N, C-alpha and C positions, 0 to 999 in steps of 0.2 A: 498179754492177751487183750487187755482193755485198750491198750494203745492201738493195737491192730484194728479192733472194732471201731475206735474213734476215727482213725485215719480212713477206714473204709467208708464210714458214713460221711466224712468230710469230702472225700473224693466223689461220692455219689451225689452229694449236694451240688458240687461244682458242675458235675455232668448234667444234672437236672437243670441248673441255671443256664448252662450253655445251650441246652435244647430249646429252652424258652427264648433266649436271646437270639439264637439262630432263626427260629421261627418268626420272631418279630421283625428281624432284618428282612426276611423273605417277604413278609406282608408289606413292609415299607416299600420295597421295590415294586410290588404289585400295585400299591397305592399310587406310586409315581407314574407307572404305566397307564393306570386308569385316568389320572389327571391329565396326562399328555394327550391321550386319545379323546377325552371329553373336550378339552380346550380346542383342539384342531377341528373336531366335528362341529362345535358350536360356532367357531369363527368362519367356517365354510358356509354355514347357513346364513350367518350375518352378511357375508359377501354376496350371497345370492338374493338378499332382500327378504329372507324367510326368518325374520327375527322371532316370530312366534313359535318357531320350531327348535330354537336353540337348546332349551332345557331338555326337550324330548330326546334329541340325538345325543346330548351329553350324558343323560342317564343311561341310554342304551349302550354307549361305548364303555361307560364305567362298569355296567353289568357284565359285558363280555370279558372284562379284565378282573372279574371276581368281586366287584364292589357294587352290590345290587341295592338300590335305594328302596326297593319294594320287598326285600327279604323279611320274613316274619321274625327271624332271630338275628340280632345284631345288624340291622339295616345300615347301609352306608348313607352318607350325606354328600350330595353333589351341589355345590354352590357356584353360580356364575356371577361375575361382576366385572366392572371396568377395572383394569389393573390398578392395584393399590400402591405399586412402586414401579419405578422405571419410567423412561421417557417414551411414551407411546402416543401416537396420534389417534384421537377418537374417530377421525374420518376413515381410518384404515381398518376398522372393525377388529381391533385387538380385544380379546376376551381372556379373563383369568378364570381358571377352574380350580376350585378347592375341593378335594375329596378326602373324606375321613370315615373311619369305621372302628368300633370297638372290637378288639381281637381277644378271645379268651386265652388265658395262660394255662400251662400244664402244672408247673411246680412253683411259680413265683409266689402264689398265695400262701405257701407253707412258710415263706420267709416274711411276707408282708400280707396280712389278711385282707387288705383293701385292694390288692392287685389281682383280683380274679379275672380282670380284663384290662387291657391297655389300649388306648386309642392311638391308632396310627393315622397320619395325615400327610398329604402331599399337595403341592401347588404347581400349576403350570400356566404359561401365557402363550397364546397362539394368535396369529393374525398376519397382517402385512399383505394379504391377498388383495388384488385390485378388482373392482367391479365398475361397470359403466351402466347407468340407467339409460334406457332406450328412449329417444325422443322422435325418431323417424323410423317407422315400422312399415316395410314394404313387403306385402304378402304374396305376390305372384310366385307360383312354384317353379316356373320356367321362364326363359327369355330375359330380356333386359329388365332389371328391377330399378336401378338408378342410372339415369343418363344425364350428363351435364356437358354443356358446350358453350362456346361464344362468351367467355368471361363470366359464366354463372358461378356463384359462390354459395357454399354452405358453411356457416359459422355455428358450431355446436360444441364449444370447448368444455362444457360441463356434462355432456351426454353424448349418445352415439347413434349410429345408423345401423339397422339390422335389415338384411336383404335375404328373403327366404328362397330366392331363385337358386336352383342347383345347376344352372347353365354356365357355360364358359363365358358368356357375355352378360353375366349378372350385373356387373358394374362397368361403366364406361365414362371416361373423362377426356374431352378433347377441346381444342381451341381455347387454351388458357383458362379452362375451368378449374376451380380449386375446392377441394373438400378439406376442411379443417374441423375435425370433431374429436371427441375423446376416444371414440372407437368406431370401427367398421367391422361388423360381423356378417359373414355370408355362409349360407349352406354350401354353396359351390366352393370347391377347393382348387379350381383351375382357372379362375378368371384373371388373376393378377399377372398380366404379361404386357409386353410392349404394344400389342395390338389394341388393348383396351384403354391404356393410359398413354396417350401420345399427343403430339402437336401442342406441347406446353401444358397439357393437362397435369394436375398436381394433386396428390394426396400428401398432406404435410407430414413431416417426420414425427410430429407429436400425436398423430392419429394411430392408435394401436389397431393393427389389422389382425383379425382372427378368422381364418378360413376353415371351412368344414365344420361349422357348428352343428350340433345335433338337435338343439331345441329351437324350433321356429318361433318367430315373434307373432303371436296371435292373441292380442289382448282382448278381454271381454269388456265391452263398453255398451251400456244399455241406452238405446236411443229413446227419446220421449215418445209417448203415444198420444193419440188424439183424445182429448177428454170427451167423455160421454155427453151427447147432446150438443156438442159445439158445431154450429153450421160452418161450412166452408164457402167463402165468397169467391166470385170470379175476380180476375185480375182487376184491382181497383184503380190502376193508373190509366186514366183516359185522356191525358194531355191537358190542354188549356180549356177548362170548362167553367161554366157559371158557378159550379159548386166551389171552385177554388179561386173565384174572381178572376179567372183567365190568367192566373199567374203560373200555373203548372207546378206549384209547390205543394208537396204532399207530406203529411205526417201520419204514420201508421201506428196503431190502427185508426181508421177513420171514425169520426163521430157516428154513433149508432151501431157500429159493428159489435157483435156479441163477443165477449171475452170470458173465458173460464180458466181459472188457475193461471192467470196472467198469460194465457195462450190465445192467439187469434189464428184463424185458418183461412188459407187461400188455395184455390184449385191450381193456380200458377201465379207467378209474380214476374212482370216484365216492366222495368223502369224506363224503357227507352223513350217514351213519349212525355216524360216529365221534365220540368226544369230542375227539380231536386227532390230527393226522397229522404225523409228522416224516419228511422226506426226508433220508436220511443224506448227508453232504457227500461230494463227489467222484464221485458216481454220475451216469450218464445214465439217465433213466427213459424207456424206449421204450414209448409207449402207442399201440396200433394204432388204437383208436377214439377216443371222446370223453374229455375230461378235465373233470370237473364237481365243483364244490364246493357246499356248502350246509349247511343245518341249524345254522349257527353254529359248526361245528367248525373251529378254527384250523388252518392249514396252514403249516408252516415248512420251510425248507431253505436252507442256505448253501453256495455253491459248487457248485450243481447245474445240470444241463441237462435239459430235457424235450423229447422229440419226441412230437408229438401228431398222429396221422394224421387225426383228425376235428376236431370243434369244441372250443373252450375256453370255459368259463363259470365265472367267479368271481362268485357271486351271493348273495343273501339275507344281506348284511351279514357275510360271512365275513372274518375277519382273516387275511390272507396275508402272510407274511414270507419272501420268496424272493429269492435273489441268485445271479447267475451266477458262474462262476469268473472270476478276474481275472488279467491279465497286466500286470505293472508298475503295478499299482494300477488298471487300467482294466477295468471289467466287460466280459465277452465275451458270447456268445450265451446267453441264458437259455432261450428258448422257440422251438422250430421248430414252427410250427402250420401244418399242411398242409390244414386244412379251410377252410370258407367263412366262419366266424364266430369272432371272439374278443371276448368280453365280460368286462370287468373292472369289477365293482361291489363293491369291497371295503369292509370295516368301517373304523372310525375310526382304527385303529392299523395299517392295512395299509401295508407297505413292500415295494416290488418294484423290483429293479434288474437291468439287462442288456438286451441287444438282443433284440427280438421280431421274428423272421423269419416273416412270415405272408403269402407272396406271392399267395395266392388269396383272402384274407379281407377282409371288412369288419370293422374294429376299432371297438368302442364302449367309451369310457371314461366312467363316470358315478359319480364318487366325491365324497365330502365333502372339506372342507378339511383334515381330519386324515390323509388318505391321502397317502403320499409315493411318487410314481412317478418313478424315475430311469431312463428307458428311451429307447432309439432304436427306430425302427420301420421295417420294410419291409412294406407292406401294399397292398391295393387302395385302400381308403379309410380315413379316420380321422374318427370323429364323437365330439365331446366335449361334455358337458353336466354340470349339477348341481354346479358348483364344482370339477370335476376339474382338477387341476394336473399338468402333465407337464413334468418337468425333463429336458432332453436334453443329451447330451455329444456326442462325435465319434468315430464308427467310420470309419476311413479307407477301408474297402472299399466304403462306400456311394456313393463318388464325390465330385466336386468341381464347384462351380458358379463359373464365372468372372464376377466382378463388374465388372472393368475390365481393359483390356489393358496389358501392360508398355510402358514408354516409355524412350527413350534419355535418360539424365540426365547423362552425361559422356563 
């Protein structure tokens, strides 16, 4: 009789132990599912440039899978980090998610008093999705967004072009024009045909084309405002006058002009009648109307910004050497152009660098091979011809185009 009772208790103990072990194995699988989901969600946010949201989405996915970091009893822990093992490229946004939670036991504590709960944990790594920062953002909703012809070139191997037009002629390359960028994203899903890319027009094989994107490129960039109390002067360029000893050489701002917060204001600026015009570095030139060059007078300015309320025109072979202020070596905004047209037809030694923010404008570039344009653009449309070459870099505020989704890799 005693033996039977002993065997019964022994078997019940094994049964109890089996229930706990089975339950813990189930929770371990749930922990792995939570870690997998958290890693993928966080990596997708990283690929989209939303790094500040990685922890939030990881916590949400863990919660859906039964591991709630905000639970009042036995809360889970969700930790994100760069993978601690394996050969992963940091540039590809790989993220490791470690998920753990104390799990209460049913019977184990009868055998081991400290085993009232057991922590289950799991690890996952996700990433590998590709993303492309936008450096040329063309916002026209219909019609031609990007037009290139006559040997025009765009070189943007570290960033991409986004075209918001949903028309069949959203992009067009003819006459040996070449687009070489990290990506080309278009709202239109029907433009990529022989009618639009012809006569030796070329989109290089390294350019990832994504048609039918659902998120338009509409960055928010704040243009400078006119400081209170700052007077606006008439066009100061009056040609060869006694004030400049009949040399026609101008350095702006002129002596005696009021400057507030390193800003000087003109109702318009036309350099055509000068021999040369130098914009002093570190200033913002607030031009209420049009900004026009011409007459062959060179225009130079390093580390400057221009706000133009009207149209911008670099024409008649003018040599322009303009650069925006830099932060950590990266050019910032050079030109805030609020009018409907921006035309750059510079001379053979023209060199312009910086972001051009022209949200209402049709931009035309028509330059020879000696012109160096290192610029990013926000505009309605961009038309390039005449051997114009545009070299673009990456301004993070212009947005990001996802080229592929993150995947679970470990």
